[in-house]
C-alpha positions as CSV (number, residue, x, y, z in Angstrom):
1,E,-107.0,299.0,73.7
2,V,-105.6,295.8,72.4
3,G,-101.9,296.2,71.7
4,P,-99.5,296.7,70.4
5,T,-100.9,299.5,68.3
6,I,-98.0,301.4,66.7
7,A,-98.4,304.5,64.6
8,W,-97.5,304.4,60.8
9,Y,-94.7,307.0,61.3
10,Q,-92.9,304.2,63.5
11,D,-92.8,301.8,60.6
12,F,-89.0,301.8,60.9
13,L,-89.3,299.5,63.8
14,R,-90.3,296.7,61.3
15,Y,-86.8,297.2,59.8
16,Y,-85.2,297.5,63.0
17,F,-86.6,294.2,64.2
18,L,-84.6,292.5,61.3
19,T,-81.4,293.7,63.1
20,V,-82.1,292.4,66.7
21,E,-79.8,289.8,67.5
22,S,-80.8,286.3,68.9
23,N,-84.5,286.8,67.6
24,A,-86.2,284.8,65.1
25,E,-87.6,288.0,63.6
26,G,-84.2,288.9,62.7
27,S,-82.9,285.5,61.4
28,M,-80.8,285.3,58.3
29,S,-83.5,283.8,56.2
30,R,-85.8,286.8,56.9
31,R,-83.0,289.3,56.5
32,F,-81.8,287.8,53.2
33,A,-85.4,287.8,51.7
34,V,-86.1,291.5,52.6
35,L,-82.8,292.6,51.5
36,V,-82.9,291.0,48.2
37,L,-86.4,292.3,47.6
38,L,-85.2,295.9,48.3
39,L,-82.0,295.4,46.2
40,C,-83.9,294.0,43.2
41,M,-86.6,296.7,43.3
42,F,-83.8,299.4,43.5
43,V,-81.9,297.8,40.4
44,V,-85.1,297.6,38.1
45,L,-86.1,301.0,39.1
46,V,-82.7,302.4,38.3
47,V,-82.6,300.5,34.8
48,L,-86.3,301.8,34.0
49,L,-85.4,305.4,35.0
50,R,-82.0,305.2,33.0
51,R,-83.1,303.3,30.1
52,G,-86.9,303.6,30.0
53,R,-87.4,300.0,29.7
54,V,-85.7,296.7,30.4
55,P,-84.5,295.2,27.2
56,G,-86.7,292.3,26.3
57,V,-89.5,293.1,28.9
58,A,-92.4,295.1,28.4
59,S,-92.2,298.3,30.3
60,G,-95.9,298.5,31.3
61,P,-95.7,295.3,33.4
62,A,-92.4,296.2,34.8
63,W,-93.5,299.5,36.1
64,R,-96.7,297.9,37.4
65,L,-94.4,295.5,39.3
66,I,-92.4,298.4,40.9
67,G,-95.6,300.4,41.6
68,T,-97.4,297.5,43.2
69,T,-94.2,296.7,45.5
70,A,-94.0,300.4,46.4
71,V,-97.6,300.9,47.3
72,G,-97.5,297.4,49.3
73,L,-94.6,298.8,51.4
74,L,-96.5,302.1,51.8
75,L,-99.7,300.3,53.0
76,L,-97.7,298.1,55.3
77,T,-97.0,301.1,57.3
78,F,-100.5,301.4,58.4
79,T,-100.7,297.9,60.1
80,P,-101.0,298.4,63.8
81,T,-98.4,295.7,64.5
82,K,-94.7,296.2,63.0
83,W,-93.5,292.5,63.0
84,A,-90.8,291.4,60.4
85,V,-92.9,288.3,59.5
86,Q,-95.5,290.5,57.7
87,F,-92.8,290.9,54.9
88,G,-93.9,287.5,53.8
89,V,-96.8,289.1,51.8
90,F,-94.1,290.2,49.2
91,A,-93.0,286.7,48.6
92,G,-94.6,286.5,45.1
93,L,-93.6,290.1,44.1
94,A,-89.8,289.5,45.4
95,G,-89.8,286.5,43.1
96,L,-90.8,288.4,40.0
97,L,-88.4,291.4,40.8
98,G,-85.6,288.7,41.1
99,A,-86.6,287.4,37.7
100,V,-86.7,290.8,36.0
101,T,-83.3,291.6,37.6
102,A,-81.6,288.5,36.6
103,F,-83.0,289.0,32.9
104,A,-81.9,292.7,33.0
105,F,-78.3,291.9,33.9
106,A,-78.3,289.2,31.3
107,R,-79.0,292.0,28.7
108,I,-77.3,294.9,30.1
109,G,-74.7,293.5,32.4
110,L,-72.4,292.8,29.5
111,H,-72.4,296.6,28.5
112,S,-70.3,297.5,31.6
113,R,-67.9,295.3,33.7
114,R,-68.0,297.9,36.5
115,N,-71.9,297.7,36.7
116,L,-71.8,293.9,36.7
117,T,-69.0,293.9,39.3
118,L,-70.9,296.4,41.7
119,Y,-74.0,294.1,41.3
120,V,-71.9,291.1,42.5
121,T,-70.8,293.4,45.4
122,A,-74.2,294.3,46.3
123,L,-75.3,290.7,46.4
124,L,-72.3,289.4,48.5
125,F,-73.0,292.4,51.0
126,V,-76.6,291.2,51.2
127,L,-75.2,287.7,52.1
128,A,-72.8,289.4,54.7
129,W,-75.6,291.1,56.4
130,A,-78.0,288.2,56.2
131,T,-75.5,285.9,57.8
132,S,-74.8,288.2,60.7
133,G,-78.1,287.1,61.9
134,V,-78.9,283.7,63.8
135,N,-80.2,280.6,61.8
136,G,-83.2,280.7,64.0
137,W,-86.6,279.6,63.4
138,F,-90.0,279.8,65.3
139,D,-90.4,277.8,68.4
140,V,-89.7,274.1,68.0
141,N,-88.6,274.3,64.5
142,N,-85.1,275.1,66.1
143,Y,-84.6,271.8,67.4
144,G,-81.3,270.3,66.3
145,V,-80.7,273.2,63.9
146,P,-77.0,274.5,64.0
147,W,-76.5,278.0,64.8
148,Y,-80.1,278.6,66.0
149,D,-78.8,281.0,68.5
150,I,-75.6,282.5,67.0
151,P,-74.7,283.7,63.6
152,P,-73.2,280.8,61.5
153,V,-69.6,280.0,62.1
154,V,-67.3,277.7,59.9
155,A,-64.0,276.6,61.1
156,S,-64.0,279.0,64.0
157,H,-64.7,282.1,61.3
158,P,-68.0,283.9,61.1
159,V,-69.6,283.3,57.9
160,T,-70.6,286.9,57.8
161,S,-67.0,288.0,57.8
162,M,-66.1,285.9,54.8
163,F,-68.9,287.3,52.6
164,L,-67.9,290.9,53.9
165,T,-64.4,290.4,52.7
166,L,-65.6,289.0,49.4
167,S,-67.7,292.1,49.2
168,I,-64.9,294.3,49.8
169,L,-62.7,292.7,47.4
170,T,-65.2,292.9,44.6
171,G,-66.1,296.5,45.4
172,L,-62.4,297.3,45.1
173,L,-62.3,295.6,41.6
174,G,-65.5,297.6,40.7
175,A,-63.8,300.7,41.6
176,W,-60.7,299.7,39.5
177,Y,-63.1,299.0,36.6
178,H,-64.5,302.5,37.2
179,F,-61.2,304.4,37.1
180,R,-60.0,302.3,34.2
181,M,-62.9,303.5,32.1
182,D,-61.2,307.0,31.9
183,Y,-58.3,305.6,29.5
184,A,-59.5,302.0,28.6
185,G,-62.7,303.1,27.2
186,H,-64.1,299.8,26.1
187,T,-65.2,297.7,29.0
188,E,-68.0,295.6,27.3
189,V,-68.0,291.9,27.4
190,K,-68.6,289.9,24.1
191,D,-72.5,289.4,23.7
192,N,-73.0,285.6,23.3
193,R,-75.1,283.1,25.1
194,R,-72.4,281.9,27.4
195,N,-71.6,285.4,28.6
196,R,-75.4,286.3,28.9
197,V,-75.9,283.3,31.0
198,L,-73.0,284.1,33.4
199,A,-74.4,287.8,33.8
200,S,-77.7,286.4,34.7
201,T,-76.6,284.0,37.4
202,P,-75.1,286.1,40.4
203,L,-78.6,286.4,42.0
204,L,-79.3,282.7,41.3
205,V,-75.9,281.8,42.8
206,V,-76.5,283.8,46.0
207,A,-79.9,282.6,46.5
208,S,-78.9,279.0,46.0
209,I,-76.2,279.4,48.6
210,M,-78.7,280.6,51.0
211,V,-81.4,278.0,50.2
212,I,-78.9,275.0,50.2
213,G,-77.4,276.1,53.5
214,E,-80.9,276.5,55.2
215,V,-82.0,273.1,53.7
216,A,-78.8,271.5,54.9
217,S,-79.0,272.9,58.3
218,L,-82.4,271.6,58.9
219,A,-81.5,268.3,57.3
220,K,-78.6,268.1,59.6
221,G,-80.9,268.7,62.7
222,V,-83.2,265.9,61.5
223,V,-80.3,263.3,61.0
224,F,-78.1,264.1,64.0
225,R,-81.2,264.1,66.4
226,Y,-82.9,261.2,65.1
227,P,-85.0,259.6,66.6
228,L,-85.7,262.7,68.8
229,Y,-88.4,265.0,67.7
230,T,-87.8,267.6,64.9
231,T,-90.0,269.2,62.5
232,G,-88.4,267.4,59.5
233,K,-89.0,264.2,61.3
234,A,-92.6,264.9,61.8
235,N,-92.9,265.9,58.1
236,L,-91.3,262.7,57.0
237,A,-93.6,260.7,59.3
238,A,-96.6,262.5,57.8
239,I,-95.5,261.6,54.2
240,T,-94.7,258.1,55.0
241,S,-97.6,257.3,57.3
242,G,-100.4,259.4,55.9
243,L,-103.1,260.3,58.5
244,T,-101.7,258.1,61.3
245,S,-98.9,260.7,62.1
246,C,-99.6,263.2,64.8
247,A,-96.5,265.2,64.9
248,M,-95.5,266.3,68.4
249,A,-98.5,264.6,70.0
250,D,-96.6,261.3,69.2
251,D,-93.4,262.4,71.1
252,V,-94.7,264.3,74.1
253,L,-95.2,261.9,76.9
254,A,-97.6,262.5,79.8
255,E,-98.2,261.3,83.2
256,P,-102.0,260.4,83.2
257,D,-101.8,259.8,87.0
258,P,-98.7,260.8,88.8
259,N,-99.8,259.1,92.2
260,A,-99.8,255.8,90.4
261,G,-96.1,255.9,89.6
262,M,-95.0,256.7,93.2
263,L,-92.2,254.5,94.4
264,R,-92.7,252.3,97.8
265,P,-90.0,252.2,100.3
266,A,-87.8,249.0,100.5
267,P,-89.0,246.9,103.5
268,G,-87.0,246.4,106.6
269,Q,-85.8,250.2,106.8
270,R,-85.9,252.5,109.7
271,F,-86.6,256.1,109.5
272,G,-87.6,259.2,111.6
273,P,-91.0,260.9,112.4
274,D,-91.2,262.5,109.0
275,G,-91.3,259.4,107.2
276,P,-89.3,257.5,104.4
277,L,-88.7,260.9,102.6
278,G,-86.9,262.3,105.5
279,G,-84.8,259.4,106.2
280,L,-83.3,258.5,109.6
281,D,-82.0,261.7,111.0
282,P,-82.7,264.7,108.5
283,V,-81.1,268.0,109.7
284,G,-82.5,271.6,108.5
285,F,-85.1,269.8,106.1
286,K,-88.8,269.7,107.5
287,P,-92.2,269.1,106.0
288,D,-93.0,272.7,106.1
289,G,-89.6,273.8,104.5
290,V,-91.3,275.2,101.5
291,G,-91.7,279.0,100.6
292,D,-95.1,280.3,100.0
293,D,-94.4,282.3,97.0
294,L,-92.8,280.0,94.2
295,R,-93.4,282.4,91.4
296,S,-90.6,282.0,88.6
297,Y,-88.1,284.7,88.0
298,P,-89.1,287.3,85.2
299,V,-88.4,286.3,81.6
300,V,-86.6,289.1,79.6
301,T,-87.2,289.1,75.8
302,K,-85.8,291.3,73.1
303,P,-87.9,293.6,71.0
304,G,-89.7,292.3,68.0
305,V,-91.2,289.1,69.6
306,V,-94.2,288.2,67.3
307,N,-97.7,287.8,68.9
308,S,-96.7,290.0,71.9
309,D,-98.4,292.9,73.3
310,A,-95.2,294.3,75.1
311,S,-93.2,297.4,74.2
312,P,-91.9,297.2,70.6
313,N,-88.6,299.2,71.2
314,K,-87.2,297.9,74.4
315,P,-86.4,294.6,76.3
316,N,-89.5,293.3,78.0
317,A,-89.8,291.5,81.4
318,T,-92.7,289.1,81.8
319,M,-93.8,286.4,84.4
320,S,-95.6,283.2,83.8
321,D,-96.1,280.1,85.8
322,S,-98.0,276.7,84.8
323,A,-101.0,276.1,86.8
324,G,-100.3,274.9,90.3
325,T,-96.5,275.5,90.4
326,A,-96.2,279.0,92.0
327,G,-96.7,277.7,95.6
328,G,-99.3,278.4,98.3
329,R,-100.9,276.6,101.0
330,G,-102.8,273.5,100.6
331,P,-104.5,270.7,102.6
332,V,-102.4,269.0,105.5
333,G,-100.2,266.4,103.7
334,V,-99.4,262.9,104.8
335,N,-96.2,264.1,106.7
336,G,-97.6,267.4,108.1
337,S,-96.8,269.5,105.0
338,H,-99.0,272.5,104.3
339,A,-97.5,273.1,100.8
340,A,-99.8,273.2,97.8
341,L,-98.7,270.3,95.5
342,P,-98.3,270.5,91.8
343,F,-99.1,268.2,88.8
344,G,-102.1,266.5,90.5
345,L,-100.0,265.0,93.4
346,D,-102.3,263.7,96.2
347,P,-101.2,265.4,99.6
348,A,-102.7,262.4,101.3
349,R,-100.0,260.2,99.7
350,T,-97.3,262.6,99.0
351,P,-94.8,263.8,101.7
352,V,-92.8,266.9,101.2
353,M,-89.5,267.8,102.7
354,G,-87.7,271.3,102.4
355,S,-84.9,273.5,103.8
356,Y,-86.8,276.8,103.5
357,G,-86.4,278.9,106.6
358,E,-83.2,277.1,107.9
359,N,-80.6,279.9,108.3
360,S,-78.4,278.7,111.2
361,L,-76.8,275.3,109.9
362,A,-76.2,273.3,106.7
363,A,-79.3,271.2,106.0
364,T,-78.8,267.5,105.1
365,A,-81.1,264.6,104.5
366,A,-81.0,261.1,102.8
367,S,-84.3,259.4,102.2
368,A,-84.9,255.8,102.7
369,W,-84.4,253.6,99.8
370,Y,-87.3,253.1,97.1
371,Q,-87.8,250.1,95.2
372,L,-87.5,250.6,91.4
373,P,-89.8,248.8,89.1
374,P,-88.7,246.4,86.2
375,R,-87.5,248.5,83.4
376,T,-90.0,248.9,80.6
377,P,-90.1,251.3,77.6
378,D,-93.2,253.1,78.9
379,R,-91.3,253.9,82.3
380,P,-88.0,255.5,81.1
381,L,-87.7,258.1,83.9
382,V,-87.3,258.6,87.7
383,V,-89.3,261.8,88.3
384,V,-88.9,264.0,91.4
385,S,-91.1,267.0,91.9
386,A,-89.0,269.8,93.4
387,A,-89.0,273.7,94.2
388,G,-86.3,276.0,94.9
389,A,-82.7,276.3,93.7
390,I,-81.1,273.2,92.6
391,W,-77.6,272.6,90.9
392,S,-78.1,271.1,87.6
393,Y,-76.3,270.8,84.2
394,K,-77.6,271.7,80.9
395,E,-77.2,269.6,77.9
396,D,-74.1,271.7,76.6
397,G,-72.4,271.2,79.9
398,T,-73.2,274.5,81.4
399,F,-74.6,274.5,85.0
400,T,-77.3,276.3,86.7
401,Y,-76.4,277.4,90.4
402,G,-78.3,276.0,93.4
403,Q,-77.8,273.4,96.1
404,S,-77.3,269.7,95.9
405,L,-80.1,267.3,95.1
406,K,-78.9,264.0,93.8
407,L,-80.4,260.5,93.2
408,Q,-78.4,257.6,94.4
409,W,-78.7,254.2,92.9
410,G,-78.4,251.0,95.0
411,V,-78.7,247.4,95.0
412,T,-80.4,245.2,97.7
413,R,-78.5,242.0,98.5
414,P,-80.0,238.8,99.3
415,D,-79.1,239.2,103.0
416,G,-81.2,242.4,103.1
417,S,-78.3,244.8,103.1
418,T,-78.3,247.7,100.6
419,Q,-75.1,248.7,98.7
420,P,-75.0,252.2,97.4
421,L,-73.7,252.8,94.1
422,N,-73.2,256.1,92.2
423,E,-74.9,259.4,92.5
424,V,-76.4,261.4,89.6
425,Q,-77.4,265.1,89.2
426,P,-80.8,265.9,87.9
427,I,-81.8,267.1,84.5
428,D,-83.7,270.5,85.4
429,V,-85.5,272.4,82.8
430,G,-86.8,275.0,85.1
431,P,-88.1,277.6,85.8
432,E,-86.7,278.4,89.2
433,P,-88.0,278.5,92.0
434,A,-91.4,277.1,91.0
435,W,-92.3,273.4,91.2
436,R,-91.0,271.4,88.3
437,N,-90.2,267.9,87.5
438,L,-86.5,266.7,87.9
439,R,-85.6,264.0,85.5
440,F,-83.4,261.0,86.1
441,P,-83.2,258.7,83.1
442,L,-83.2,255.0,84.1
443,A,-80.6,254.7,81.3
444,W,-78.2,256.2,83.8
445,A,-78.8,253.6,86.4
446,P,-76.3,250.7,86.7
447,P,-77.8,247.3,85.4
448,E,-77.9,245.9,88.8
449,A,-79.6,248.9,90.6
450,N,-83.0,248.1,92.0
451,V,-83.4,250.8,94.6
452,A,-82.8,254.4,94.7
453,R,-83.0,257.2,97.3
454,I,-82.7,261.1,97.3
455,V,-79.6,262.8,98.9
456,A,-80.1,266.3,99.6
457,Y,-77.4,268.9,100.9
458,D,-78.0,272.6,101.4
459,P,-75.1,274.4,103.0
460,N,-76.2,277.9,101.9
461,L,-77.8,279.9,104.4
462,S,-79.0,282.4,101.9
463,S,-82.8,283.0,102.0
464,E,-83.1,282.4,98.3
465,Q,-80.9,279.1,98.4
466,W,-83.2,276.5,99.5
467,F,-85.1,273.6,97.8
468,A,-87.9,271.2,98.4
469,F,-88.7,267.8,97.1
470,T,-91.3,264.9,97.1
471,P,-90.6,261.2,96.9
472,P,-89.3,259.7,93.7
473,R,-91.8,258.2,91.2
474,V,-91.4,256.3,88.0
475,P,-94.5,257.0,86.1
476,V,-96.2,255.1,83.3
477,L,-96.1,257.5,80.3
478,Q,-98.5,257.7,77.4
479,T,-98.3,260.0,74.3
480,L,-100.2,263.2,74.4
481,Q,-102.2,261.7,71.5
482,Q,-103.3,258.8,73.6
483,L,-104.2,261.1,76.4
484,L,-106.2,263.8,74.6
485,G,-107.3,261.9,71.3
486,S,-108.6,263.8,68.3
487,R,-112.0,264.6,69.6
488,T,-111.2,266.4,73.0
489,P,-111.7,270.4,72.5
490,V,-108.4,271.9,73.0
491,L,-107.1,275.5,73.5
492,M,-103.8,275.6,71.4
493,D,-101.5,278.5,71.7
494,V,-100.5,279.9,68.2
495,A,-96.9,278.8,68.8
496,T,-97.9,275.1,69.2
497,A,-101.0,274.7,67.0
498,A,-99.0,273.7,63.8
499,N,-97.2,271.0,65.8
500,F,-100.5,269.3,66.9
501,P,-102.4,268.5,63.7
502,C,-104.6,265.6,65.2
503,Q,-105.9,267.8,68.2
504,R,-109.1,269.6,67.7
505,P,-109.5,273.3,68.6
506,F,-112.4,274.1,70.7
507,A,-115.4,275.2,68.6
508,E,-117.2,278.5,68.1
509,H,-120.6,279.0,66.6
510,L,-122.8,282.0,66.6
511,G,-120.6,283.7,69.2
512,V,-120.9,281.0,71.7
513,A,-117.5,279.2,72.3
514,E,-117.2,275.6,73.4
515,L,-115.2,275.2,76.8
516,P,-111.9,273.4,76.1
517,D,-110.8,270.5,78.2
518,Y,-107.1,271.2,77.9
519,R,-104.5,273.8,76.9
520,I,-101.2,273.1,74.9
521,M,-98.7,275.8,75.6
522,P,-95.1,276.5,74.2
523,E,-92.0,276.6,76.2
524,H,-91.7,278.8,79.3
525,K,-90.2,281.8,77.8
526,Q,-92.7,281.9,74.9
527,T,-95.6,281.4,77.1
528,A,-94.5,284.4,79.1
529,A,-93.5,286.8,76.3
530,S,-96.3,286.0,74.1
531,S,-99.2,283.6,74.7
532,N,-100.3,284.7,78.0
533,G,-100.4,288.3,76.7
534,W,-102.3,288.2,73.5
535,Q,-104.8,285.5,75.1
536,A,-105.4,287.6,78.1
537,G,-109.1,288.4,79.2
538,E,-108.2,292.1,79.4
539,A,-107.6,292.2,75.6
540,G,-110.7,290.2,74.8
541,G,-108.8,286.8,74.4
542,P,-110.1,283.3,75.3
543,F,-108.8,283.7,78.9
544,L,-111.9,285.9,79.3
545,F,-114.1,282.9,79.6
546,T,-111.6,279.9,80.6
547,Q,-110.6,281.8,83.7
548,A,-114.2,282.8,84.6
549,M,-115.6,279.4,84.3
550,M,-112.8,276.9,84.9
551,Y,-109.8,276.2,87.1
552,T,-106.5,274.7,85.7
553,S,-104.0,271.9,86.8
554,T,-100.7,271.3,85.0
555,V,-100.1,267.7,83.6
556,A,-96.6,266.6,84.0
557,T,-95.0,266.1,80.5
558,Y,-91.7,265.2,78.9
559,L,-90.4,265.1,75.1
560,R,-89.6,261.6,74.2
561,G,-85.7,261.0,74.7
562,D,-85.0,264.7,74.9
563,W,-85.2,265.0,78.5
564,H,-83.2,268.2,78.7
565,R,-85.8,270.1,76.6
566,D,-88.6,272.5,77.8
567,W,-91.0,271.7,75.0
568,G,-93.8,273.4,76.5
569,S,-96.6,272.2,78.9
570,V,-100.2,270.9,78.9
571,E,-102.8,272.4,81.4
572,Q,-106.1,270.5,82.1
573,Y,-109.2,272.7,82.5
574,H,-111.8,271.7,85.4
575,R,-115.3,273.4,85.3
576,L,-116.4,275.3,88.3
577,V,-119.7,274.0,87.6
578,P,-120.1,270.5,86.2
579,A,-121.1,270.1,82.8
580,A,-124.3,268.0,83.9
581,K,-125.4,271.1,85.9
582,A,-124.6,273.7,83.2
583,P,-126.3,272.7,80.1
584,D,-125.2,274.0,76.6
585,A,-126.5,277.5,75.8
586,A,-129.7,277.5,73.5
587,V,-128.9,280.1,70.8
588,V,-131.8,281.4,68.7
589,P,-130.3,283.0,65.6
590,G,-132.0,286.0,64.2
591,V,-131.6,289.4,62.2
592,T,-131.4,292.7,63.8
593,I,-131.0,295.9,61.8
594,V,-128.6,298.4,63.7
595,P,-127.4,301.7,62.4
596,G,-123.8,302.0,62.0
597,W,-123.4,305.1,64.2
598,S,-125.2,303.5,67.1
599,R,-123.5,302.8,70.4
600,K,-125.5,301.2,73.3
601,G,-122.4,300.7,75.5
602,P,-119.0,298.9,76.0
603,I,-119.2,295.0,75.5
604,R,-117.2,294.6,78.8
605,A,-118.4,295.1,82.1
606,L,-117.0,298.3,83.7
607,P,-116.1,298.4,87.4
């Protein structure tokens, strides 16, 4: 069974997903659209039932509009998935209902101040309910957008509370108009063009508030993050540069060969038997101090995540790791380590030091000094591949608990001595405890710095508080567009495809799939919660043939200038049988007549 498959009588889950906090499916833009659709449908239906027609509108088309919307909502209950994004099919009908509603109140809203006030109350309540959701968008579209993870706040006051207060006040005003009718009688407004225009504008004003707020928030993200990547920046580049813009592929930087950027120890230094990485006298750090199981911790997501095969009515925990980062044993390394190395690092050239298994004393190590290359735009980072629990700070100042791994800058004097300069904490985008690339921007280095070394300190004796590291490297980076080009067949996850317009999806013809050379994945949480589920071989996804015919390795990548960002990852496929020894399939097309009731057996091999 390919899931999720949810029964028709559980369609209420679709509406429930609109209320889930911190979820793009429950963002304020989606809440507003659905709530306005339902409100306008209710208003037009009440007017038709009470008056028989909307003044100035033919009754036949108005009734068909209501019927089409109602039948559409009914048919939507039979879809096997219940994602809120599917409400998008009503975009055209919602616009028509909004137009009819505005026209109706331009005609009948003047007859009763109470009804017009209650209409405004309902619209303000819709705004209050909508703005109780996050200003969130799907995947990378969140970059730089304010309130992408919280409900909007202005001057420390929730926007939803402001609109709710206005809604209550107009509701009280509507109640006053209602009770006043008993003795005032006449509550109509003079029927002239000015008043008709005013009566028809509440929906326009409310919709304008929402649209202007959304566009302004997206524009703010583009302006304040520039020149860092945003969807708006990519769109502007596409308009101004035409076909030469490749969106995210122009801003994702990749290491074509991580071994080429490995730094060399400065000459004239002494170090122990563990080599330059261990330094002169390491304590507790050793070449085999790496855990065998480096699988990252489970990712917990809320209900309603699109393109997910998880349970629709409870939080879901899933696990995912990029290829080659989850640990294991590998060939004996240059300093005797048996750890399997990630990102294409060559064990014959890459030593490893780690504190795993040290449970009696504080582990310390200071590597030898490594020479820094000249500063060039294509080499903006010092990178250290590491695993385990490492102390780091996020961009917003919050920290991730772990043990201390720092990079210390230094300067080599003409007399051969080395003067230590300041130390810096790494940028660590996770996930722990898997292998990942710690980033140290060279912009952090003092201008005179020409060497650097790793300073490691692990005083925690807990079995979970350890870390391992490899030597620093300053790789020459190239854009993903330069690495992949536009002809290489690529498996692009649904969350990333729109951001890589220049990359070619692998082909499929007559039921035969082309083998991709690379896979582009979203950030870690999205990959675990969505991508690895719907693409799984058990569900008939493309992993069925990629995992059977190829193995993978992870390409080290970074988002230009946005070093704190987990933008996603890239995996390279390697064929188990070389292409020269496995020629393309020869497909002979033909026609076979098969009765619809025939069943020769399952398409999947059974155990």
